[in-house]
C-alpha positions, 0 to 999 in steps of 0.5 A: 431535363432537371435531373440531367442538369443537376447530375451534369453539374455535380459530375463536372465539378467532381471530375475537375476536383479530382484532376486538380487534386492529382496535379497538386499531388504532383506539385504542379499547383500551389496551395494558394491556387488550390484554395482559390479553385476549391472556392470556385468549384464550390460556387459552381456547385451551388449555382447548379443546385439553385438552377435545378431548384429554379427549373423544378419550381418553374416546371408544371407539376401533377399532384398524386393522391393514394386513396386505398381502403374504405371511404370514410371521413378521414379519407375524405379529409385527406382528399380535400387537403390534397386537392387544395394543395394541388390548387395552391401549387398551381398544379396541372392536375390532381391524380387520385389513385383509387382502390376501394371496396366502397364506404360511407355515403356521406364521405363519398359525397364530400369527395365528389363535391371536392372533385366537382368544384375543383379549380384544376382538372382531377383524374381518378385512376383505378390502380394498381392492377388488381384494384377495384372501384366498387360501390362508393368508388363508382361515384368517385370515378364518374365524378372525375374530369378524366376517369382512368383504369389500369389493366386487371381492374374492375368497376361497379356494384354501386347499389346502396346498402340501406339499413333501418335505425335498428340495424335490420337489413329489411326496410320498407319498399318505399324507403328502398325505392327512395334510396335507389332513385336518389343514388341513380339520379346522382350517378347519372348526373355525374356520368352525364356531366362528362359525356359518359354512359349514364345508363350503365352508371344507373345499372351499376346502382339498380342492378349492381352490374360491374365491368372490367377495364376493357368493358368499361372503356368499350361502354364509355364508362371510363375515358382511358386505360393506362398500365401506369402513371407515365402512360396515363400522363402521356395519353391525357396530354393535350386534352381539353377539360371543361371545369364546373365554372365553365372554364376550359383547360388544356392539359399539358402533361407531356413533361411534368414533375410528379408530386406524391402527396402521402397521408400524414402520420395523424391521418394514417393513425386515425384511418387505422383506428376507424376500422370496425375490428379496431374499434371493438378491440378498443372498446373491450380494452376500455372496459377492462382498464376502467373495470380494473381501476374501479375494482382496485383504485390507485393502480392508475395505469389501467385507468389511463389505458382504459380512458385513452382507449375509450376516447379513441373508440368514441372518435372512431365511432363518429366515422362509422355507421353506428347502430344505436342498439349496439352502442346501448348493449355495449354500454349495458355490458360495461355497466354490468361489469362495474356493478359486479365489481361493486357488488361481489355478492352476485358471484358472476351473474352480472358478469355473465350478463355483461359478456352476453350483452357485449357479444350481441352488441358487437354483432350489431354494433355497425350497420352498412353491410359486410364492409363494416361487419366485425369479425365474429372470431374477434368478438368471441376472443375479446368476450372470452378474454374479458370473461376469463379476467372477470372469472378470475376476479370473482373466484378470488372474491368468493375465495376471500369470502370463505376464508376464516376471519383472522381479526377480532373475536371470530378468530378464536373459533376453531383455535386450540387452547391449553387448560390451565385450571381444570374444567369441571365444567368451568375453569381457565384456558390459555390461548395465544398468550391470554387466559380465558374463562372457559367451560367444557362441553364434554365433562371434566378436562384436566389441566395441561390438556389441549382443547378446541374452542367451539363457540363464544358467549360473551367472554367465555369460551366453550371447548371440547377435548382435541 
């Protein structure tokens, strides 16, 4: 309706303007009259625009969030901001389009709490076709006031991945039972609060069962199956929702304005660097930059890049399930690189240890299962690049150590001089513009002959024939 009024107003003014211009060109309208009509038409256009804005402001809105990817604190902050925006704008509902393989338990619980405590109905819509709500996504879906799935989607496999502090997959049976019991009770509570199948929800935790959208609808795991957002809004129109505070709300989604609330560029950037592979790359880049700066003070650029990469990696580590042992190994690798730079006499032994420490640290850097596992090939590539750089630096150091001194008295050894006063066995030689006392180690050497300096004692050169 809004679009009709706006388009109609613009079209009407445009048609009238064209007609007036044709009449003016034919001489049937005077210039003064034309100016008056122009002002009139401009005023009409402004009124039409204001009318469209007022109508839009008075129209009910639905705020739509796009949650795609791993559930982490950045995603939780985005959802929290979206729900608050929807509440402030008095939206009819907030729709969360969900496609996730799972994520962190803490971030998932933050999202669930925001949904449960919302003052407006929250709809979780597993979409687009081909999407999934796995692991943490099951809890988020079941916490919604209305759970919806699109065709060709799946839900389930909510078993928690429990790891010990050392990063080992094996934990005690007692601890595993505690974790599973807690998760099962939590999801039963969420599903039961909205009259859904709590038994299936518990099976998704304990047995990692999954279901398609048709199976989920049949099993009362979700409330609606809708191919798109318009169909969803049409199907939930008129439904009565009971909020956590006991208030009953009847959804009026028959004619609403859809407001898509996207992530800010800051949220998108923070979400991108929270990827485990990106974090490991940043840590490798930080090691390289800081090492080059320490080895060559004053370059500035490598130090700046390394410092920024280190800060970003610290932020990302705070959003991921970090294994302390992996962090310590990465710190050890950096320490070994620095010591190598300060003590080149090790000739690569410390660098080899640093590379080995980095590889092992990368393999166990994060816990939480395959979802937070760093690609093995990335670890190898980063380690090889760092190893190649350090090998180059160390080779230059070794080469420098083998070069003959070019300053001081040591530069004389191996040099070629000319005899000025016959050596029998002592005499004088000329070397680089200076006269030196010399002694022959091979008997008499006549003046004018070339000799090679073999050693130096005090200020006397000991030479042999060249």
